[in-house]
Structure formats: structure tokens, C-alpha cells
C-alpha positions as CSV (number, residue, x, y, z in Angstrom):
1,X,7.8,-2.5,30.8
2,X,6.6,-5.8,30.0
3,X,7.7,-8.1,27.5
4,X,5.5,-9.1,24.4
5,X,5.0,-12.4,23.3
6,X,6.0,-13.7,19.8
7,X,2.0,-13.8,19.3
8,X,1.5,-10.4,20.5
9,X,4.4,-9.3,18.1
10,X,2.9,-11.2,15.2
11,X,-0.7,-9.7,16.1
12,X,0.7,-6.3,16.0
13,X,2.8,-6.9,12.7
14,X,-0.3,-8.0,11.4
15,X,-2.6,-5.2,12.6
16,X,-0.3,-2.6,11.2
17,X,0.4,-4.4,8.0
18,X,-3.6,-4.4,7.6
19,X,-3.8,-0.7,8.5
20,X,-1.2,0.3,6.0
21,X,-2.6,-1.5,3.2
22,X,-6.3,-0.5,3.8
23,X,-5.0,3.4,4.2
24,X,-3.0,2.9,0.8
25,X,-6.0,1.4,-0.7
26,X,-8.5,4.3,0.3
27,X,-5.8,6.9,-0.4
28,X,-5.3,5.5,-3.8
29,X,-9.3,5.6,-4.5
30,X,-9.7,9.0,-3.3
31,X,-6.5,10.0,-5.6
32,X,-7.7,8.7,-8.5
33,X,-11.4,10.2,-7.8
34,X,-9.9,13.5,-7.4
35,X,-7.7,13.4,-10.5
36,X,-10.6,12.4,-12.5
37,X,-12.0,15.7,-12.0
38,X,-10.0,18.0,-14.1
39,X,-9.9,15.3,-16.8
40,X,-13.6,15.3,-17.0
41,X,-13.9,19.1,-17.6
42,X,-11.2,19.0,-20.1
43,X,-12.7,16.2,-21.9
44,X,-15.8,18.4,-22.7
45,X,-13.4,20.5,-24.9
46,X,-13.8,18.7,-28.1
47,X,-10.6,19.8,-29.8
48,X,-8.4,18.3,-26.8
49,X,-10.5,15.5,-25.5
50,X,-8.4,12.7,-27.4
51,X,-4.8,13.9,-26.0
52,X,-6.7,14.8,-22.4
53,X,-7.7,11.2,-22.1
54,X,-4.3,10.0,-23.1
55,X,-2.6,12.1,-20.4
56,X,-5.2,10.9,-18.1
57,X,-4.2,7.2,-18.6
58,X,-0.3,8.0,-18.2
59,X,-1.0,9.9,-15.2
60,X,-3.4,6.8,-14.0
61,X,-0.6,4.4,-15.0
62,X,1.9,6.0,-13.1
63,X,-0.2,6.6,-9.8
64,X,-1.3,3.0,-10.0
65,X,2.6,2.1,-10.1
66,X,3.3,4.0,-7.2
67,X,0.5,2.9,-5.1
68,X,1.4,-1.0,-6.1
69,X,5.1,-0.2,-5.1
70,X,4.1,1.1,-1.9
71,X,1.9,-2.0,-1.4
72,X,4.6,-4.4,-2.5
73,X,7.0,-2.8,0.2
74,X,4.5,-3.1,2.7
75,X,4.1,-6.8,1.9
76,X,7.9,-7.3,1.7
77,X,8.5,-5.7,5.2
78,X,5.6,-7.7,6.6
79,X,7.0,-10.9,5.4
80,X,10.8,-9.8,6.5
81,X,9.1,-9.3,10.0
82,X,7.5,-12.4,10.0
83,X,10.8,-14.2,9.3
84,X,12.5,-12.4,11.9
85,X,9.8,-13.2,14.3
86,X,10.1,-17.0,13.4
87,X,13.8,-16.8,13.9
88,X,13.1,-15.2,17.6
89,X,10.7,-17.9,18.1
90,X,13.2,-20.6,17.2
91,X,16.0,-19.0,19.5
92,X,13.4,-18.7,22.4
93,X,12.6,-22.4,22.1
94,X,16.4,-23.3,22.1
95,X,17.0,-21.1,25.0
96,X,14.5,-23.1,27.2
């Protein structure tokens, strides 16, 4: 099997990180859209409209926090991978 260059590994890391972030963003948007539907129906019932909106805000806050945590972990993982690749690159240079 051919060895990947550091540049190729960096490119693969960047592509993977971009793909994960894009997928998370699209999923979060779809999640918000789908979650909105039952709340929209329930808000039409005047007697429970105010508590329904409060529950929706809580649910959205939790959901947004989860997606933010996933994005943060992805960015931290990407930064860690970049750090590892930097170290490998330095070691490769000293080996020559």
C-alpha cells in the first residue's frame, strides 16, 4: 500500500472535518424543522399555547447545545489531528 504524504493526510483530515460539520449543520436544521411541527399544532390550542412555547424553547436550547457540542468535539479532534500531523512532519524532516 502506498504511503500518504503529510499534505494528503492534512487534506483528508480537512475533508473529513468539513463533511462532519456540514452533516451536523444539515441534520440540526432538519431536526429544528421537524421538531417545530408538533409545537405549531399545539400552539393553536389557546389554553396551552404559552406553556407549549416554553417547552419548545427548552427543547431547542437542549438540541442546539447537543449540536454545538458535536461541532466543538469535531473541531477539537481536527485541531488534535493537525497537531499530530505537525509532529509527524517535524520528525520526518529530522529523519532526513
